N, C-alpha and C positions, 0 to 999 in steps of 0.2 A: 737971500743967502742960498748958495748952492750946497745941496747935500754932499758930503764927502763920500767917495767910493773907497771902501776899505777892504782889505783881504788879509786873512790870517794863514800863515804858512808854518808848517812844522817839519823839521827833519828828524828822523828817528831810526836809529839802528835797533832793530827788534831783538838782536841776538838770535842766531839761528838755533834750531831745535837740537842742540848738542846733547847727547845722552850723558855727558859727564858734567854738564853745567847745572848748578843748583841755584834756584829752584828749577824743576823741569818745565818744559813748555806747557804741559797739562795744568800746571799750577799758575804759570805766568799769563796764559792766554786771556783769561777772564779779566785779569788786572789791566792788560793792555787795552781791551774793549772799554773798561771803565775809565781809564786815563783819557782816551780819545773822546768819549762821551762828555767827560767833565770839561775838557778844554776846547772841544768843538772847533778844530781847525777847518779851514775851507779847503786846504790842500795839504796832503802829507807826502813827503818823499821818504820812502822807507828803504832800508838797507838790510841785507842778510836773510830776509824771509825766505824759507823754503816753501815749496808748493803747498804743503799741509798748513803752514802758518798763514800764508796769503789767502787760502780758501777759507780758513776759519774766520779771519777778520772780514773777508768779504761777505760771508754768510751772516755774521753778527753786526755788521755795519751797513745795512742796506741803504742807508742814506748817501753812501759813497759809490761812485763808479771806480773800478780798479783797472789799471792798464799796466803792461810790462810783461816781460818774459825772463826766463832764467839766463844766467850768464853763458851757458853752453847751448842756448836755443830751447824753445819750447818750455817745458816745465822743469828742465834739468838744472840743478845747481841753485845758487842763491839768486833772488830777484831784486832788481832795483824798481820796485813797484811804486807807482804814483796813484794815490787815492784823491779824488776830488768830489765835492758835494754835487749831487745830480740836480739839486734845485737851484744851483747858483751858476753852473757853467755848462756850456755845450762844447764838445770835443770837435775841433775843426780839423786837426791833424795830429798824428803821433808817429813815433818811430824810435829807433834805437841804433846805437853804433858801438863798435867794440873799441876799447882803448888798446890798440895794437897797430902794427904796420899795415894791416888790411882791415880798416874800420868797418867796411860793409859786409864782411864775412863773420856772421854771428858765431861766437865760440872760439874765434881766433885769439892768438896770444899764447901765453904759457898754458900747458895742459892742466896744471894745478892752479886753481884760483884765477882764471881770466877775469878781466875787469871790463865794465861796460857803462854806457849812459842810456837812460830812458828819457825821452823828451815828449812834450806835448804842447800844442798850440790851443789854448782855450779862449772861449768868448764868454764874457759875463752875460747872463741872461738878464735882459733889460725889461722887467715887468713893472708897470706903474703900481704904486701903492693905492689903496682904496681911496677913491675920491680925486685921484690925480689923472691928468690927461695922458693917454698913451702917446709916446713920441712917434709911434708908427701907426698911421691910419690904415684901415683895412686894405686899401688899394695902394699901399706904399711901394714905390719903385725907385726911390731916391738912392743916395749914396750911403756912406758908412759913418755919417757924423754921430750917430747915437751908439755906435759899436765900440766896446772896450775889449781888446784882445790882449793876451799876454802869452809868453813862453815860459815853460817850466822844464828845467833840466835837473835830473837826479842821478847821483853817482856814488861810488865807493872806491876810493883809490887804493892801490897796493900797500901792503903794510910791511914794515921792517927796514932796517938800515940798508940792507943790500938792494932794496927796491927804490932807492932815491931817484935814480935815473928814470925809472918807469913812471914815477909820480910826476917828474918834471915833463917827461914826454906826454903824459896824459893831460897835464894842464895846458900844454901848448896846443894839443889837438882840440880840447874843449873850447879854448879861446878862439881857435880858427873857425869852429862851427858857429860860435856866437857872433863873431865878427861878420860872418856870411849873412846875418840877419839884418845888417844895416839897411836902412830904407834906401830905395832906389833914387828918389828925388824928393823935392820939397812938397810935391802933391801927395806923397804918401805919408801916413802918420806912423811914427816910431812906436813899436810895441815894447812894453817893459819885458825884461828878461830876468828870471830868477834861477839861481843855481843853488841846489841844495845837495848836502851829502855829508858822508864821513870821509874826510880827506887824509886821515892818518898822517897829518902834518900840523905843525903849530904855527901861530902867527909870525914868528921870527924866521920861518922857513922860506926857502927859495920858491916852493910851491905857492905859498900864500902871496908872496911878492909878485909872482907871475900873474896872479889873478887881480890883485888890487893895486899893484904898483910898488915902486921903490923910491922913496924920497932921495936916497943917495945918488941914484942914477938919473933922477928927473923923469922917470917913466910914470905917467899918471895911472896906468893900468886900465883894464877893460871893465872891471866890476867894482862895486863898492860893498864893503862889509856892513852888516846890520848893527854892529857894535864897534865903537871906535877902539882901535888897537887890537881887535880880534879876541877870541876866547876859545880855548880847547882845540879840539880836532873836528867838531861837528859845526858846520858853518851854513848860514843862508846869506848868499851874496846877490846883489841886484844890479841892474843896469836900466837906465831910463828915468822918466819923470816921476819918481816915487820917493816918499819919505817914511822913515821909520817912526811909527807911533809908540810901539812898545817892544821890548825884548825880554825874553824869559827863558831861563833854564828851568825846565819843568821838574821839580823835585817830588815826583809822585811815588808814594810807597804805601804799603799796607803793613802796619805794625813793624816797620823797619825792613820789610822785604820789598825789593825793587823788581819790576817786571822785565828789566834788561840790565846789561852792564853798561849801557849808555843812558844818560838822561836826555830826553828830547829837548830840542830848541824850538821855541815858538816865537815868531815875529809877526806883529801886525803892521801892515803898510797902509799908507794913504796913497791912492792912485790919483795923481793930478792929471788935469786935462792936458792933452798933447799940445795945446796952444798956449798954455800958461808960461 
């Protein structure tokens, strides 16, 4: 029997450190650390975190590596930060692009609340359990048959009825970037792709249909939702040879007080062999 490779992903809008939101960030921050420790996701796609918030979580969650920058570049504005467990993954590649007419120009788009995507190519660290044989001999120079890589995209689409066209355009751009990852030929192994985020759109919307397809039009879509029929505005979508093992809306609170105005979504996936 072959052991299953599994991975737990969480998408979580942290709620930016607004001076008018109750409870304040100073109250919420310890709750967020406790939430993450309790559920122990392998990868987190976070939204809305300002520099102070990302720094705090980074300092109090040393088991994670954090990547990503602000929507206006550097530390400015909200971050689409990705957290991943340092004992489970190696970072192969990372980047970001703007959801605008000039995706490569960081900070481009509307001057107020520009939108972006942070992405990463990760490799699962393949260490043998005690007593098992290492698949890599010390003088290993072979190919990549023991390597499992995956892509993670994290975003936060524009909000409001007047931003419907922007959300549609953003979906098209993200799909274009994901399609570009199609394998070159049969000799290359397809890597799973995961898209996490706050999409500010519901499952009946054109944005959702752009990602997962539309039965009425016969379009199969590029990605698959982690729950049949969709749920809310926070989604984890996937592409590739993966199966959902569990789906959870994380209802974490302390005496009825929640650490954010969003409840995280956590999904555990089974990563199947590319040859299955």
